[in-house]
C-alpha positions, -999 to +999 in steps of 0.1 A: -114-163+852-082-152+836-073-155+799-040-172+792-013-148+780-007-164+746-045-164+739-046-127+748-018-119+724-035-139+697-068-119+702-050-086+702-031-094+670-062-106+653-081-075+663-052-053+650-052-072+617-089-068+611-087-031+621-059-024+596-077-044+569-109-024+575-088+008+573-071-003+541-104-012+526-120+021+535-091+041+520-093+019+489-131+026+487-126+063+490-100+063+462-123+042+441-152+066+446-130+096+438-118+080+406-153+071+396-166+106+402-137+121+382-142+097+353-180+105+352-172+142+353-147+138+324-172+118+304-199+144+309-175+172+299-165+152+268-201+144+258-218+178+264-191+204+260-169+191+232-170+211+199-175+182+175 
């Protein structure tokens, strides 16, 4: 059984879209995690090491 050409193109496009979406989401997740860690570190530094 052969898959029609237009259906094959549709499947490939769909797969590429979901792959790039996953890549974008993972990059966004990493950036969000880094921002969260840095903000927590800044908060700890402010709370525990500030000369008030």
